[in-house]
MIPA-354376 format. One record per residue (C-alpha): x, y negated, z; residue in three letters. Coordinates in nm, 2 decimals. Each point is the difference from the previous one (the first is absolute). Layout:
N
     xx     yy     zz  aa
      X      Y      Z ALA
...
END
This chain:
503
     xx     yy     zz  aa
   3.65  -9.59  14.96 MET
  -0.32  -0.18   0.09 LYS
  -0.25  -0.03  -0.29 LYS
  -0.13  -0.33   0.14 THR
   0.23  -0.29   0.03 TYR
  -0.07  -0.35   0.10 ASN
   0.08  -0.31  -0.21 ILE
   0.02  -0.21   0.31 ILE
   0.24   0.25   0.15 ARG
   0.21  -0.04  -0.31 ARG
  -0.01  -0.37   0.04 ILE
   0.10   0.03   0.36 ALA
   0.29   0.24  -0.08 VAL
   0.16  -0.26  -0.23 MET
  -0.12  -0.32   0.18 ALA
   0.10   0.09   0.35 VAL
   0.28   0.26  -0.03 MET
   0.12  -0.13  -0.34 VAL
   0.08   0.36  -0.07 LEU
  -0.12   0.30  -0.20 SER
   0.05  -0.16  -0.34 LEU
   0.03   0.24  -0.29 THR
   0.11  -0.16  -0.33 THR
   0.16  -0.16  -0.41 VAL
   0.11  -0.29  -0.15 GLN
   0.34   0.17  -0.01 GLY
   0.12   0.13  -0.33 GLN
   0.37   0.07   0.02 ALA
   0.31  -0.11   0.20 LEU
   0.07  -0.36  -0.09 ARG
   0.36   0.04   0.12 THR
   0.04   0.22  -0.31 GLY
  -0.13  -0.25  -0.25 TYR
   0.34  -0.07  -0.14 PHE
   0.14   0.36   0.02 THR
   0.03   0.14  -0.36 ASP
  -0.01   0.36   0.13 GLY
  -0.32  -0.04   0.19 ASN
  -0.24   0.23  -0.18 VAL
  -0.31  -0.19   0.13 LEU
   0.11  -0.36  -0.06 ARG
  -0.26  -0.04  -0.29 TYR
  -0.27   0.00   0.27 ARG
   0.12  -0.34   0.11 LEU
   0.03  -0.13  -0.35 ASN
  -0.11   0.21  -0.30 PRO
   0.27  -0.15  -0.22 ALA
   0.28   0.14   0.22 LEU
   0.11   0.32  -0.17 MET
   0.17   0.25   0.22 SER
   0.33   0.14  -0.13 THR
  -0.15   0.35   0.03 ARG
  -0.34   0.16  -0.04 GLY
  -0.14   0.22   0.28 HIS
  -0.27   0.25   0.11 VAL
  -0.11  -0.03   0.36 SER
  -0.01   0.27   0.26 ILE
  -0.37   0.00   0.08 PRO
  -0.09  -0.23   0.30 VAL
   0.37  -0.06   0.07 LEU
   0.08  -0.21  -0.30 GLY
  -0.06  -0.32   0.19 ASN
  -0.13  -0.06   0.35 ILE
  -0.01  -0.37   0.10 ASN
  -0.13  -0.12   0.33 LEU
   0.01  -0.37   0.09 GLU
  -0.14  -0.21   0.29 THR
   0.00  -0.38   0.01 MET
  -0.12  -0.25   0.25 GLY
   0.08  -0.31   0.20 ASN
  -0.08   0.18   0.33 VAL
   0.10   0.33   0.15 GLY
  -0.14   0.26   0.23 MET
   0.20  -0.17   0.28 GLY
  -0.26  -0.28  -0.03 ASN
  -0.28   0.23   0.10 PHE
   0.15   0.28   0.21 LEU
   0.19  -0.06   0.32 TYR
   0.18   0.22   0.25 ASN
  -0.21   0.04   0.32 SER
   0.14  -0.19   0.30 THR
  -0.10   0.30   0.21 LEU
   0.16   0.26  -0.22 ASN
   0.25  -0.11  -0.27 SER
  -0.04   0.33  -0.19 ASP
  -0.37  -0.08  -0.06 LYS
  -0.14  -0.25  -0.25 LEU
  -0.30  -0.23   0.06 VAL
  -0.17  -0.23  -0.25 THR
   0.01  -0.38   0.00 PHE
  -0.34   0.00   0.17 LEU
   0.12   0.17   0.31 HIS
  -0.02  -0.24   0.30 PRO
   0.37   0.06   0.08 THR
   0.11  -0.16  -0.34 VAL
   0.07  -0.37   0.04 ASN
  -0.23  -0.21  -0.21 THR
   0.26  -0.26  -0.09 ASP
   0.25   0.26  -0.10 GLU
  -0.24   0.16  -0.23 PHE
  -0.14  -0.31  -0.17 LEU
   0.34  -0.17  -0.04 ASN
   0.12   0.28  -0.22 ASN
  -0.29  -0.02  -0.25 LEU
  -0.02  -0.17  -0.34 GLU
  -0.29  -0.21  -0.12 SER
  -0.09   0.29  -0.24 GLU
   0.12   0.34   0.12 ASN
   0.05   0.24  -0.29 LYS
   0.11   0.36  -0.05 ILE
  -0.02   0.19  -0.32 ALA
   0.11   0.35  -0.10 MET
   0.07   0.14  -0.34 ASN
   0.04   0.37  -0.10 LEU
   0.09   0.14  -0.35 ASP
   0.04   0.37  -0.06 ILE
   0.09   0.13  -0.35 THR
  -0.19   0.32  -0.08 LEU
   0.15   0.05  -0.35 LEU
   0.23  -0.22  -0.21 SER
   0.20   0.03  -0.32 ALA
   0.20  -0.24  -0.22 ALA
   0.20   0.04  -0.32 PHE
   0.16  -0.18  -0.29 HIS
  -0.19   0.06  -0.32 ALA
  -0.21  -0.17  -0.27 TRP
   0.24  -0.29  -0.02 GLY
  -0.01  -0.09   0.37 GLY
  -0.05   0.12   0.36 PHE
  -0.32   0.17   0.10 ASN
  -0.15   0.09   0.34 SER
  -0.30   0.19   0.15 VAL
  -0.08  -0.03   0.37 ASP
  -0.27   0.13   0.23 LEU
   0.02  -0.16   0.35 THR
  -0.22  -0.03   0.31 VAL
   0.01  -0.35   0.14 ARG
  -0.14  -0.15   0.31 SER
  -0.01  -0.35   0.15 MET
  -0.13  -0.11   0.34 ALA
   0.02  -0.33   0.18 GLY
  -0.14  -0.20   0.29 VAL
   0.00  -0.38   0.05 SER
  -0.10  -0.14   0.33 LEU
  -0.01  -0.37   0.10 PRO
   0.17  -0.12   0.32 TYR
  -0.33  -0.13   0.15 ASP
  -0.16   0.35  -0.02 MET
   0.28   0.16   0.19 LEU
   0.00  -0.28   0.25 ARG
  -0.37   0.04   0.05 PHE
   0.03   0.37   0.06 MET
   0.28  -0.05   0.26 LYS
  -0.14  -0.30   0.18 VAL
  -0.38   0.05  -0.03 SER
  -0.07  -0.30   0.21 GLY
  -0.29  -0.25   0.00 ASN
  -0.01  -0.24  -0.29 GLY
  -0.04  -0.02  -0.38 ASP
   0.20   0.20  -0.24 TYR
   0.02  -0.01  -0.38 ASN
   0.21   0.21  -0.23 PHE
  -0.01   0.12  -0.36 SER
   0.19   0.19  -0.27 ASP
  -0.01   0.34   0.17 VAL
   0.07   0.27  -0.25 ASN
   0.05   0.38   0.00 ILE
   0.06   0.17  -0.33 HIS
   0.11   0.33  -0.16 THR
   0.00   0.13  -0.35 ARG
   0.10   0.35  -0.11 ASN
   0.03   0.12  -0.36 PHE
   0.17   0.23  -0.25 ALA
   0.20  -0.17  -0.28 ASP
   0.06   0.17  -0.34 LEU
   0.24  -0.22  -0.19 SER
   0.14   0.02  -0.36 LEU
   0.30  -0.22  -0.09 GLY
   0.21  -0.09  -0.30 HIS
   0.29  -0.25  -0.04 SER
   0.22  -0.07  -0.30 ARG
   0.28  -0.23  -0.11 LYS
  -0.13  -0.28  -0.23 ILE
   0.35  -0.11  -0.09 ASN
   0.35   0.03   0.15 GLU
  -0.09  -0.22   0.30 SER
  -0.38   0.02   0.06 LEU
  -0.19   0.30   0.14 THR
  -0.38   0.01   0.05 LEU
  -0.20   0.25   0.20 GLY
  -0.36   0.08   0.11 ALA
  -0.18   0.26   0.21 ARG
  -0.37   0.07  -0.02 VAL
  -0.17   0.12   0.32 LYS
  -0.31   0.20   0.06 PHE
  -0.12  -0.03   0.36 LEU
  -0.21   0.25   0.19 PHE
  -0.14  -0.13   0.33 GLY
   0.03   0.23   0.30 LEU
  -0.12  -0.23   0.28 GLY
  -0.06  -0.36   0.09 TYR
  -0.10  -0.20   0.30 ALA
  -0.01  -0.37   0.07 ASP
  -0.13  -0.21   0.29 ALA
   0.02  -0.38  -0.02 THR
  -0.13  -0.25   0.26 PHE
   0.01  -0.35  -0.14 ASP
  -0.12  -0.18   0.31 ASN
  -0.08   0.09   0.36 MET
  -0.12  -0.24   0.27 SER
  -0.03   0.10   0.36 ILE
  -0.14  -0.18   0.30 LYS
   0.11   0.19   0.31 ALA
  -0.11  -0.03   0.37 ASN
   0.03   0.22   0.30 ALA
  -0.31   0.20  -0.08 ASP
  -0.01   0.04  -0.38 ARG
   0.14  -0.11  -0.33 TRP
  -0.21  -0.14  -0.29 GLU
   0.16   0.09  -0.33 ILE
  -0.06  -0.14  -0.35 MET
   0.18   0.18  -0.28 ALA
   0.03   0.04  -0.37 LYS
   0.16   0.30  -0.16 GLY
  -0.02   0.30  -0.23 ASP
   0.11   0.36   0.01 ALA
   0.02   0.25  -0.29 ASP
   0.11   0.36   0.00 ILE
   0.02   0.23  -0.31 ALA
   0.06   0.35   0.13 LEU
  -0.31   0.18  -0.13 GLY
  -0.20  -0.04   0.32 GLY
  -0.23  -0.25   0.16 ALA
  -0.03  -0.21   0.32 PHE
  -0.17   0.16   0.30 LYS
  -0.27  -0.20   0.17 HIS
   0.00  -0.07   0.37 SER
  -0.30   0.13   0.19 LYS
   0.01  -0.24   0.29 ASP
   0.18  -0.31  -0.13 LYS
  -0.17  -0.29  -0.17 SER
   0.09  -0.37  -0.06 VAL
  -0.29  -0.24  -0.06 ASN
  -0.23   0.29  -0.08 GLY
   0.24   0.15  -0.26 LYS
   0.15   0.35   0.04 THR
   0.38   0.01   0.01 MET
   0.23   0.26  -0.14 ILE
   0.17   0.24   0.23 ASP
   0.26   0.17  -0.20 GLY
   0.06   0.16  -0.34 TYR
  -0.08   0.36  -0.08 GLU
   0.01   0.27  -0.28 ASP
   0.33  -0.12  -0.14 ALA
   0.11   0.22  -0.29 ALA
   0.32   0.04  -0.19 ALA
  -0.02  -0.08  -0.37 GLY
   0.01  -0.28  -0.25 LEU
  -0.19  -0.31   0.12 HIS
   0.12  -0.25  -0.26 GLY
   0.18  -0.06  -0.33 PHE
   0.23  -0.26  -0.14 GLY
   0.28  -0.09  -0.23 ALA
   0.32  -0.21   0.01 GLY
   0.31  -0.09  -0.19 VAL
   0.37  -0.08   0.07 ASP
   0.18  -0.23  -0.25 LEU
   0.38  -0.07   0.00 GLY
   0.28  -0.15  -0.19 ALA
   0.38   0.01   0.03 VAL
   0.25  -0.23  -0.18 TYR
   0.38   0.07   0.00 GLU
   0.25  -0.26  -0.10 PHE
   0.26   0.18  -0.22 LYS
   0.24  -0.28  -0.08 LYS
   0.09  -0.36   0.09 GLY
   0.04  -0.16   0.34 ALA
  -0.30   0.20   0.14 LEU
   0.13   0.34  -0.11 LYS
  -0.07   0.26   0.27 GLY
  -0.32  -0.18   0.12 LEU
  -0.33   0.19  -0.02 THR
  -0.33  -0.17   0.07 LEU
  -0.32   0.20   0.06 SER
  -0.36  -0.06   0.09 ALA
  -0.32   0.21   0.05 SER
  -0.36  -0.01   0.10 VAL
  -0.11   0.32   0.18 ASN
  -0.34   0.13   0.11 ASP
  -0.20  -0.24  -0.20 LEU
  -0.33   0.18   0.03 GLY
  -0.31   0.09   0.20 PHE
  -0.20   0.28   0.15 ILE
  -0.38   0.01   0.01 SER
  -0.14   0.18   0.31 TRP
  -0.35   0.13  -0.07 SER
  -0.26   0.06   0.27 LYS
   0.20  -0.17   0.27 SER
  -0.19  -0.01   0.33 ALA
  -0.06  -0.36   0.08 HIS
  -0.07  -0.17   0.34 ALA
  -0.02  -0.37   0.10 THR
  -0.02  -0.22   0.30 ILE
  -0.16  -0.35  -0.06 SER
  -0.02  -0.31   0.22 PRO
  -0.38  -0.02   0.00 GLU
  -0.02   0.00   0.38 ALA
   0.24   0.09   0.28 PRO
   0.02   0.34   0.15 TYR
   0.09   0.08   0.36 ILE
   0.30   0.20   0.11 PHE
   0.06   0.09   0.37 ASP
   0.38  -0.01  -0.02 GLY
   0.30   0.22  -0.02 PHE
  -0.07   0.20   0.31 ASP
   0.21   0.31  -0.09 ASN
   0.30  -0.17  -0.16 MET
   0.19  -0.11   0.31 ALA
   0.04   0.35   0.15 ILE
   0.16   0.00   0.34 HIS
   0.20   0.27   0.17 GLY
   0.34   0.16  -0.07 SER
  -0.15   0.34  -0.10 ASN
  -0.17  -0.13  -0.31 ASN
   0.17   0.12  -0.32 THR
   0.03  -0.21  -0.32 LEU
  -0.28   0.22  -0.14 ASP
  -0.23  -0.10   0.29 ASP
   0.07  -0.37  -0.06 GLN
  -0.07   0.04  -0.37 TRP
  -0.33   0.18   0.07 GLU
  -0.11  -0.29   0.21 GLY
   0.09  -0.26  -0.27 MET
  -0.17   0.21  -0.26 ARG
  -0.32   0.02   0.19 ASP
  -0.01  -0.38   0.06 ASP
   0.09  -0.09  -0.35 LEU
  -0.28   0.22  -0.14 GLU
  -0.25  -0.23   0.17 ASP
   0.20  -0.32  -0.08 PHE
  -0.02   0.03  -0.38 PHE
  -0.37   0.06  -0.09 SER
  -0.06   0.07  -0.37 LEU
  -0.33   0.06  -0.18 GLU
  -0.02   0.27  -0.27 ASP
  -0.06  -0.15  -0.35 LYS
   0.00   0.32  -0.21 GLY
   0.25   0.05  -0.27 THR
   0.17  -0.22  -0.26 ARG
   0.28   0.01  -0.26 SER
   0.32  -0.18   0.11 VAL
   0.28  -0.09  -0.25 THR
   0.34  -0.10   0.13 GLU
   0.35  -0.07  -0.14 SER
   0.28   0.24   0.11 ILE
   0.25  -0.27   0.10 GLY
   0.19  -0.14  -0.30 ALA
   0.37  -0.04   0.04 LYS
   0.26  -0.20  -0.18 ILE
   0.37   0.09  -0.02 ASN
   0.26  -0.25  -0.13 VAL
   0.36   0.11  -0.01 GLY
   0.35  -0.11  -0.10 ALA
   0.31   0.22   0.00 GLU
   0.36  -0.09  -0.07 TYR
   0.25   0.27  -0.09 GLU
   0.35  -0.07   0.12 MET
   0.23  -0.05  -0.29 PRO
   0.30   0.13   0.19 PHE
  -0.18   0.32   0.11 TYR
  -0.30   0.10  -0.21 ARG
  -0.12   0.25   0.27 ARG
  -0.07  -0.28   0.24 LEU
  -0.29  -0.25  -0.03 SER
  -0.20  -0.25   0.21 VAL
  -0.37  -0.04  -0.04 GLY
  -0.27  -0.24   0.12 LEU
  -0.37   0.12   0.01 LEU
  -0.31  -0.20   0.08 TYR
  -0.31   0.20   0.08 THR
  -0.35  -0.16   0.04 GLY
  -0.31   0.21   0.10 CYS
  -0.34  -0.15  -0.04 PHE
  -0.25   0.19   0.21 ASP
  -0.23  -0.23   0.20 GLY
   0.10  -0.03   0.37 PRO
   0.30   0.23  -0.07 TYR
   0.16  -0.22  -0.26 THR
   0.38  -0.04   0.05 TYR
   0.31  -0.13  -0.16 ASN
   0.35   0.15   0.03 GLN
   0.35  -0.07  -0.13 GLY
   0.27   0.27  -0.01 MET
   0.38  -0.01  -0.06 LEU
   0.15   0.34  -0.10 ALA
   0.36   0.11  -0.06 ILE
   0.02   0.31  -0.22 ASN
   0.29   0.23  -0.07 ILE
   0.04   0.32  -0.21 SER
   0.34   0.14   0.08 PRO
  -0.08   0.31  -0.21 LEU
  -0.24   0.05  -0.30 ASN
  -0.21   0.22   0.23 VAL
   0.01  -0.20   0.32 LEU
  -0.15  -0.33   0.09 ASP
  -0.02  -0.21   0.32 PHE
  -0.18  -0.32   0.08 ALA
  -0.03  -0.22   0.30 VAL
  -0.26  -0.28   0.03 SER
  -0.11  -0.29   0.22 GLY
  -0.35  -0.15  -0.02 ARG
  -0.19  -0.29   0.14 VAL
  -0.36  -0.10  -0.04 GLY
  -0.35  -0.03   0.15 THR
   0.06   0.28   0.25 TYR
   0.35  -0.11   0.10 GLY
   0.35   0.13  -0.09 ALA
   0.15   0.35  -0.02 GLY
   0.27   0.22  -0.15 PHE
  -0.02   0.31  -0.22 GLY
   0.22   0.26  -0.18 ALA
  -0.03   0.27  -0.25 MET
   0.21   0.31  -0.11 ALA
  -0.08   0.17  -0.34 ASN
   0.15   0.32  -0.14 ILE
  -0.10   0.08  -0.36 HIS
   0.19   0.28  -0.17 CYS
  -0.14   0.20  -0.29 GLN
  -0.27   0.23   0.14 GLY
  -0.03  -0.17   0.34 PHE
  -0.09  -0.34   0.14 SER
  -0.03  -0.11   0.36 PHE
  -0.04  -0.34   0.16 PHE
  -0.07  -0.13   0.34 ILE
  -0.02  -0.36   0.13 GLY
  -0.18  -0.27   0.18 THR
  -0.09  -0.36  -0.09 ASP
   0.00  -0.09   0.37 CYS
   0.15   0.18   0.29 PHE
  -0.22   0.03   0.31 MET
   0.09  -0.27   0.26 ASN
  -0.02   0.02   0.38 LYS
  -0.20   0.29   0.14 VAL
  -0.11   0.09   0.35 GLY
   0.03   0.33   0.20 LYS
  -0.29   0.15  -0.19 GLN
   0.17  -0.09  -0.34 PHE
  -0.26  -0.27  -0.05 ILE
   0.11  -0.31  -0.21 PRO
  -0.02  -0.29   0.24 LEU
   0.06  -0.32  -0.20 GLU
  -0.17   0.06  -0.33 ASN
  -0.12   0.29  -0.22 MET
   0.25  -0.06  -0.29 ASN
   0.15   0.34  -0.09 ALA
   0.03   0.22  -0.31 ASN
   0.12   0.34  -0.10 VAL
   0.01   0.16  -0.35 SER
   0.14   0.32  -0.14 PHE
  -0.04   0.23  -0.30 GLY
   0.12   0.32  -0.16 ILE
  -0.02   0.04  -0.37 ASN
   0.14   0.19  -0.29 ILE
   0.22  -0.24  -0.20 ALA
   0.01   0.04  -0.38 LEU
   0.25  -0.12  -0.25 GLY
   0.35  -0.15   0.03 LYS
   0.08  -0.30   0.21 ALA
   0.13  -0.32  -0.16 LYS
   0.37  -0.08   0.08 ASP
   0.00  -0.37   0.10 LYS
   0.38  -0.02  -0.05 THR
  -0.03   0.05  -0.37 LYS
  -0.06  -0.31  -0.20 LYS
  -0.18   0.00  -0.33 THR
   0.24  -0.13  -0.27 VAL
  -0.17  -0.15  -0.30 LYS
   0.18   0.09  -0.33 SER
   0.10  -0.29  -0.22 THR
   0.12   0.21  -0.29 ALA
  -0.21  -0.03  -0.32 LYS
  -0.16   0.33  -0.09 PRO
   0.10   0.18  -0.32 THR
  -0.30   0.05  -0.21 VAL
  -0.04   0.28  -0.24 SER
  -0.27   0.09  -0.25 GLY
  -0.20  -0.26  -0.18 THR
   0.02  -0.37   0.12 GLU
  -0.24  -0.27  -0.10 LYS
   0.13  -0.34  -0.10 LYS
  -0.18  -0.31  -0.10 THR
   0.13  -0.20  -0.30 VAL
  -0.18  -0.32  -0.10 ASN
  -0.31   0.12   0.19 GLY
  -0.01   0.34  -0.16 ALA
   0.09   0.33   0.16 GLU
   0.30   0.19  -0.15 LYS
   0.10   0.35   0.10 LYS
   0.37   0.08   0.02 THR
   0.17   0.32   0.09 GLU
   0.25  -0.02   0.29 ASN
   0.32   0.18  -0.07 LYS
   0.19   0.14   0.28 GLN
END
């Protein structure tokens, strides 16, 4: 692996290819939110007690990978007209301009979330349900405006303006301690405290870019910032300057380690209606990932609209010839984009960011004619800057056996619609689940998602503890008066009088 890597190259990877994202905002499979036997459901709402405790198999306890977006790789990669087995980028001259532009959104977004459980344990004790989790989480996203992609494809004479370009990734370890307990017969409250250890962070944001293009050169006015917290520093260019200022030419000496610290909390509540017309209905709500990470000594660079700088154009992007591979095309784009985004080194600074707070609000109704069947509605809202989204899910859940659960779900939201499913086995000593919140849609020959990036897969292997609850058994509240023995206190005219109960 190269020791020196270029921040502009990273921007180009995500901005042009919309690829190579490593992420988390993911926590657990949302399709399993209403599944009692799901040993990890407390991660979606800390008040949701699993019917069993568990100890995870290291690393395999939960692996959750999720991609989301309103565009797909089919928007940026095309089959070559000269060889259908080869791919070319949208910048290749054989790709029709109108075909490319007509399939774009005003804001083109892709995000990826990854959650890997290193160690996890949960158990019933101390009057409630307790959990300890150590996970590695990663989130990455890119948001590109239509006008930027139009400019890159057309590159004709005229004036161009675009803003809200963002590329972001955060990576951290999460040590969480949770506890939930029943307050009364109907109400359960829960909380999880999180200690966050930053592993790596990068953010590039361009608020405004104005370009005046003619046949010979382009004049660019831009405003933006870039921050990287990976233990290294920006490398300076030896032969590149803008308005007398030396520009950065990469990032070097990155080092594995802790580059930030933070804290967070999850809060949740569950209310079950035990009698009356609403008997069988359960309402729940939670706020997750309410917290922050402070990244210390983040390398900081800026570009300011003090005066325009000159760019000669994307000479290498539109590579001709049938023998050029996708790598060759990418190399040309990378070289041009390194010169297009010119950033000045500003030293280091501390950056504090939220970790993407989420809200879950659920309602589940247990069928009175078959208690092993339920229907649930779940709203999820994520608040994370450009990657904010809202989603509604309908799930049908069935537990034909005490140790076996199935769920199917349908969702609709900011990034479109999709269907999911989950299977869960949880006998004493063993637990295994596998599922998805969104099956992958149409793919091409190279198994590339063409329409959008919405897909999810999650699975886990754990050691289940305790005995599962039998949902077919109803709790019958005794109406008989208890027989009291021993000494009983009675009050007569305001005074206590002890009487002996005879049996």
